[in-house]
C-alpha positions as CSV (number, residue, x, y, z in Angstrom):
1,M,79.5,97.3,76.5
2,K,79.1,100.8,78.0
3,L,75.5,100.0,78.9
4,L,76.7,96.9,80.8
5,L,79.3,98.9,82.7
6,L,76.7,101.5,83.7
7,L,74.4,98.8,84.9
8,L,77.3,97.3,86.9
9,A,77.9,100.7,88.4
10,W,74.3,101.1,89.5
11,L,74.3,97.6,91.0
12,F,77.5,98.3,92.9
13,C,76.4,101.7,94.1
14,S,73.0,100.3,95.3
15,S,74.9,98.1,97.8
16,C,77.9,100.3,98.6
17,A,78.3,102.3,101.8
18,E,79.5,105.9,101.8
19,R,81.5,107.7,104.5
20,S,81.4,111.5,104.5
21,N,83.7,113.9,106.3
22,K,81.3,114.0,109.2
23,P,83.1,112.6,112.3
24,A,81.6,109.4,113.7
25,F,81.4,108.2,117.3
26,T,83.5,105.2,116.3
27,G,86.5,107.4,115.6
28,R,86.3,106.9,111.8
29,F,87.0,110.0,109.8
30,V,87.5,110.5,106.1
31,T,88.1,113.9,104.5
32,G,85.9,114.0,101.4
33,K,83.8,111.0,100.5
34,L,84.7,107.4,100.4
35,V,82.5,104.9,98.4
36,E,83.0,101.3,99.4
37,Y,82.4,98.3,97.1
38,K,82.5,95.5,99.6
39,A,83.1,92.5,97.3
40,F,84.1,93.7,93.8
41,P,83.9,90.7,91.6
42,S,86.5,89.4,89.1
43,K,86.9,86.5,86.8
44,Y,90.7,86.7,87.4
45,V,91.2,87.0,91.2
46,S,89.1,86.6,94.3
47,P,86.6,89.4,95.2
48,R,87.9,92.1,97.5
49,Q,86.8,95.5,98.8
50,V,87.5,98.5,96.6
51,D,87.3,102.0,98.1
52,V,86.9,105.1,95.8
53,W,87.8,108.4,97.3
54,L,86.2,111.5,96.0
55,P,87.0,115.1,97.0
56,S,84.2,116.9,98.9
57,D,83.6,119.2,95.9
58,Y,83.6,116.3,93.3
59,D,81.9,117.6,90.2
60,S,80.9,115.2,87.4
61,S,81.2,118.0,84.9
62,Q,85.0,118.0,85.4
63,R,87.5,115.3,84.6
64,Y,89.7,113.7,87.3
65,A,93.0,111.9,87.1
66,V,93.0,108.5,88.9
67,L,95.4,107.1,91.4
68,Y,95.2,103.3,91.9
69,M,96.6,102.2,95.3
70,H,97.4,98.8,96.6
71,D,96.8,97.7,100.3
72,G,93.6,99.8,100.0
73,Q,92.5,99.1,103.6
74,N,95.5,101.2,104.8
75,C,95.0,104.2,102.5
76,F,92.2,106.3,104.0
77,D,91.0,105.2,107.4
78,S,92.9,104.1,110.5
79,A,89.9,102.0,111.6
80,T,90.4,99.6,108.6
81,S,94.3,99.7,108.6
82,Y,95.8,96.6,110.0
83,T,98.4,98.8,111.8
84,R,95.7,101.2,113.0
85,L,97.4,104.0,111.1
86,D,96.5,104.9,107.6
87,W,98.4,106.7,104.9
88,G,96.3,109.9,105.2
89,T,95.7,109.8,101.4
90,D,92.4,111.7,101.7
91,E,93.9,114.5,103.8
92,T,97.0,114.8,101.6
93,L,95.1,115.0,98.3
94,T,92.7,117.5,99.8
95,R,95.4,119.7,101.2
96,L,97.5,119.7,98.0
97,R,94.5,120.4,95.8
98,S,93.4,123.3,98.1
99,E,96.9,124.7,97.8
100,G,96.8,124.6,94.0
101,K,99.7,122.1,93.8
102,I,98.0,119.2,92.0
103,C,95.3,118.6,89.5
104,N,91.9,117.1,90.2
105,V,92.4,113.5,91.4
106,I,90.3,110.7,92.7
107,A,91.9,107.7,94.4
108,V,91.0,104.0,94.2
109,G,92.1,101.8,97.2
110,I,92.3,98.1,96.2
111,W,92.3,96.0,99.4
112,N,94.7,93.1,99.6
113,T,93.7,89.5,100.3
114,P,95.3,86.5,102.1
115,N,97.2,85.9,98.9
116,R,98.9,89.3,99.0
117,Y,102.4,88.0,98.2
118,G,101.1,85.9,95.3
119,E,99.3,88.9,93.9
120,Y,102.1,91.4,94.4
121,M,105.2,89.4,93.5
122,P,105.8,90.2,89.8
123,Q,105.1,87.0,88.0
124,K,107.4,87.2,85.0
125,A,110.3,88.1,87.3
126,Y,109.4,85.2,89.7
127,D,109.4,82.8,86.7
128,M,113.0,83.8,86.0
129,L,114.2,82.4,89.4
130,P,115.7,78.9,89.7
131,R,113.2,76.3,90.9
132,S,115.0,75.9,94.2
133,V,114.6,79.6,95.0
134,R,110.9,79.6,94.0
135,D,110.3,76.6,96.2
136,S,112.0,78.4,99.1
137,M,109.8,81.5,98.6
138,Q,106.7,79.3,98.5
139,A,107.7,77.8,101.8
140,R,108.5,81.1,103.4
141,Y,105.5,83.2,102.4
142,P,101.8,82.4,102.7
143,M,101.5,82.4,98.9
144,A,98.7,80.0,97.8
145,Y,99.4,80.6,94.1
146,M,101.1,83.1,91.9
147,A,98.5,85.6,90.7
148,S,100.1,88.9,89.9
149,D,99.5,88.7,86.2
150,N,95.8,88.0,86.9
151,Y,95.7,90.7,89.5
152,L,96.9,93.3,86.9
153,K,94.3,91.9,84.5
154,F,91.7,92.5,87.1
155,I,92.8,96.2,87.5
156,V,93.2,96.9,83.8
157,E,90.3,94.9,82.3
158,E,87.7,95.0,85.0
159,L,88.3,97.7,87.7
160,K,89.6,100.5,85.5
161,P,86.7,100.3,82.9
162,F,84.2,100.3,85.8
163,I,85.9,103.4,87.4
164,D,86.0,105.2,84.1
165,S,82.3,104.5,83.5
166,A,81.0,105.2,87.0
167,Y,83.1,108.4,87.6
168,S,84.1,111.4,85.6
169,T,87.7,110.5,84.9
170,D,90.4,111.3,82.4
171,S,91.2,107.8,81.3
172,S,94.4,108.6,79.4
173,P,97.7,107.1,80.6
174,Q,99.0,110.6,81.4
175,A,96.2,110.9,84.0
176,T,96.4,107.3,85.3
177,A,98.9,106.4,88.1
178,I,99.5,103.4,90.3
179,M,101.1,103.4,93.8
180,G,102.1,101.1,96.6
181,S,104.7,100.4,99.3
182,S,106.9,97.4,99.9
183,M,105.5,94.5,97.8
184,G,103.0,97.1,96.7
185,G,105.9,99.1,95.2
186,L,107.0,96.0,93.3
187,I,103.6,95.4,91.8
188,S,103.2,99.1,90.9
189,L,106.5,99.0,89.0
190,Y,105.4,95.7,87.3
191,A,102.1,97.3,86.3
192,I,103.7,100.2,84.5
193,C,106.1,97.8,82.8
194,E,103.4,95.4,81.7
195,Y,100.8,98.0,80.8
196,P,102.7,101.1,79.7
197,S,99.7,102.2,77.5
198,V,97.4,102.2,80.6
199,F,99.6,103.6,83.4
200,G,101.6,106.8,82.6
201,S,103.2,107.0,86.1
202,A,104.0,104.8,89.1
203,A,105.1,105.5,92.7
204,C,107.0,102.8,94.5
205,L,107.6,103.5,98.2
206,S,110.0,101.4,100.1
207,T,110.1,99.0,97.2
208,H,110.9,95.4,98.4
209,F,113.5,94.7,95.8
210,P,115.1,92.0,98.0
211,A,112.2,89.7,97.1
212,G,113.7,86.8,95.0
213,N,117.2,88.1,95.6
214,G,116.5,91.2,93.5
215,I,115.1,89.3,90.5
216,M,112.8,92.2,89.6
217,I,115.9,94.2,88.7
218,E,116.9,91.6,86.1
219,Y,113.3,91.8,84.7
220,L,113.6,95.6,84.5
221,K,116.6,95.4,82.1
222,D,114.3,94.6,79.2
223,H,110.9,95.9,80.4
224,L,111.2,99.5,81.6
225,P,108.7,101.6,79.7
226,E,109.8,104.4,77.4
227,P,110.9,107.5,79.4
228,H,109.4,110.1,77.1
229,S,105.8,109.2,78.1
230,H,106.2,107.8,81.7
231,K,107.2,108.9,85.2
232,I,108.4,106.7,88.0
233,Y,109.0,107.5,91.6
234,F,111.1,105.5,94.1
235,D,112.0,106.1,97.8
236,F,113.3,104.3,100.8
237,G,114.2,104.9,104.4
238,T,117.1,103.8,106.5
239,E,115.5,101.8,109.4
240,T,114.0,98.3,109.8
241,L,113.4,96.6,106.4
242,D,114.3,99.8,104.5
243,K,117.9,99.7,105.8
244,D,118.7,97.0,103.3
245,Y,117.2,98.7,100.3
246,A,119.9,101.1,99.2
247,P,122.1,98.7,97.2
248,F,119.1,97.4,95.3
249,Q,117.9,100.9,94.6
250,Q,121.3,102.0,93.3
251,R,121.1,99.2,90.7
252,V,117.7,100.3,89.7
253,D,118.8,103.9,89.4
254,S,121.6,102.9,87.1
255,L,119.1,101.2,84.9
256,M,116.9,104.3,84.9
257,L,119.8,106.4,83.7
258,A,120.7,103.8,81.0
259,K,117.1,103.8,79.7
260,G,117.1,107.6,79.3
261,Y,115.2,108.7,82.4
262,R,116.1,112.1,83.7
263,L,116.4,112.5,87.5
264,G,114.0,115.2,88.7
265,K,112.1,115.2,85.4
266,N,110.4,111.9,84.7
267,W,112.1,109.9,87.5
268,L,112.8,110.6,91.1
269,T,114.6,108.5,93.8
270,Q,114.5,109.8,97.4
271,K,116.2,108.6,100.5
272,F,114.7,109.4,103.9
273,E,117.1,109.2,106.8
274,G,115.5,107.8,109.9
275,D,112.3,106.6,108.2
276,D,111.3,103.0,108.8
277,H,109.1,100.5,106.9
278,S,105.7,101.6,108.1
279,E,102.5,103.5,107.4
280,R,103.8,106.2,109.7
281,S,106.8,106.9,107.4
282,W,104.8,106.6,104.2
283,R,102.1,108.9,105.5
284,K,104.8,111.5,106.4
285,R,106.2,111.7,102.9
286,L,103.1,110.9,100.8
287,H,102.8,114.4,99.5
288,I,106.1,114.1,97.6
289,P,105.2,111.2,95.2
290,I,101.7,112.7,94.8
291,M,103.1,116.0,93.7
292,F,105.5,114.2,91.4
293,L,102.7,112.3,89.8
294,F,100.0,115.0,89.6
295,G,101.8,118.3,90.3
296,L,100.7,121.2,88.2
297,S,104.3,122.3,87.8
298,I,105.7,118.9,86.6
């Protein structure tokens, strides 16, 4: 099996493109090195681009924690972001590591597809909804089919084994985190609930809990992972879509307390006055969840 994974790694790398931190005339700039897998295959979901970010001093003799990120086209490069503003993940990881605030980390950006809603809406929560509500959601969103369970299988059974074979990673749950915003926040939370032995931490920025009238909160009542071995981060702003999130987040916070999570220890919820639902806001505060997930003092 390992031989097969190494062969796959060689095949992918033979066709991938790499962007270094050398500025290009197109305006594209990445701090560190970004390795692009243009059409990462899967038996569970449609192929999509996967970007692997490495620090400029990446050393295969060391072990690196891994941050898996949704909406990967928005994570590292404004030229590929559909809002033309990226999260600045590469700059933030580079700066925090140079300041000695986080451990060694590589980041994996998983691009979304036209079926974004179907892949990011937690499937078991969705299945709890009345049929009329599900029909309404199907009509409202461009969701060709529900695929979030298969999307997580893709990450856990196909992508993660490849990353762990092709790069020098610490594959333990304590060193494996998942992060996203909006619907990406929902699927990150779903991932740590469905695969608590794979993901030790999750960061959910501007989590779109209103999806399905808050049905994800009902799912959480019986599915939050054990607090002694997991960390979960939430945040939200007060403008645009985020202005409606506070009541939902308060319900989630109550569940976290009831489950035994300790605020500031293995759980953090942050409110950002004036922040809206955008890459600009997430970029501004990205250092906070990254330090919570990978901080050397945590």
